[in-house]
N, C-alpha and C positions, 0 to 999 in steps of 0.2 A: 768402537767399544768406549763406553762412557767410563771415565775415571774421575774419582773425587779424592783430593788430597788435602787433609787437614794440617793445620799448623797453629802454634801459639800456646799449647799447653805448657804446664810447668808446676813448680812448687811455689805456693804463695801463702801468706798468712791471712788469717781471718780478717775481714774488712778491706782487703786489697781488691784491686780490679785486674781483669784479664780480658784480652781480646783474642778470640779464636777466629781463624779464617779457613775457608775451604775453596779451593780452586777446582773448577770443573773443566774437563776436556772431553772431546769425542761427540759432542752434541751441541746444538744451538742452545746456549745457556738460557736465553730469554724464553725458551719453550718449556722450561722446567720449573715446577714449584719446588721449593727447597725447605728442608727442615733440619733441625738439630735434635738429636736424642742423646741420652746418657745412660751409662750402666755403672752403677756403684758396685763395689766388691760384694759378691754373694747375692746380688739382686738382679732382677730382670731389667731389660732396657725400658726406659721411660721417655716420653715426649717432653721436650723442653720448649721449643719454639718453632714456628714455621712462617714462611713468607710466600706471597703469591708471585706469579711470574713477573708481574709489572713492578712488584715491590710496594704497591699501594696498600695492601692488606697484610696484617700480621696477627699472630695469635700466640699466646704464651701459656705455659702451665702455671697454675696458681703458685707453685713453690718458687718460681723465679720472677713472677710478675712484679713490676716496679723496680727490679734490680737488673733487668736484662733487656737488651735491645738487639733485635735481629735486623740486618740490613743486607742489601745486595747492590752490586755494581755490575750491571749487565755488560758494560763495555770491557770489564776486566774479568768476566766469568767467575766472579767471586761473591761468596756469601760470608758474612761475618756475624759473630756473636759477641757482643760487648757485655761482660758480666761485672757488676759492681757489688760492693758490700758482700764479698764472698764469705760463705760459712763452711765449716768443716763438712756438713752434710752435702755440700756441692761436690765433694770429692767423687770423681768418676772418670770413666773414659767417655769422651764426647765424640760423637760421630755425626757427620753431616749426611744427608740423604736427599735424593732427588727423584722426581717422577713428574711426567707431564700432566697427570690427572690428579695428583695428590690433593690439590686445594679443594676439589669438589667432594671429597669424602672426609671422614673423621681422621684426625692425626694419629694413626696407629702405625706400627712397624709395617704391617702388610700393605699400607698405602703407598709405600715407596719401593721402587725397583732397584735403585742404584744406591750404593753405600760406600763411604770411605772406610779406611782402616781404623780411624779414631786417633785422638790425641788425649793423653792423660792429664787431668787437672787434679792436683792434690792441694787441699787447703788445710793448713795446720792451725791448731787453736792457740 
């Protein structure tokens, strides 16, 4: 059974930085493409960033590009999301997601089979 556990959320002020992490167990981590999604209050889940199995390729949503870096450590079964210059509109529950085939298709919810429970990020103005 694949499990994803996020950590690192919290309450920060606009302009601050935050680093989220997601630890994966139950499957060979290097066989999984990883992604981060977020869901703001009253809105649907949206793509934030993704990273290939090797970590050599990344992709970002326009809303976070230039402020956010996704990375992975295959030795520690961990994917991270470094978010800088946070804005109130970044407030959301952030979830990591995994799937062995996700990199080959568009970064949508349906591309990922495994999901974490999420961690709440609140950015105050």
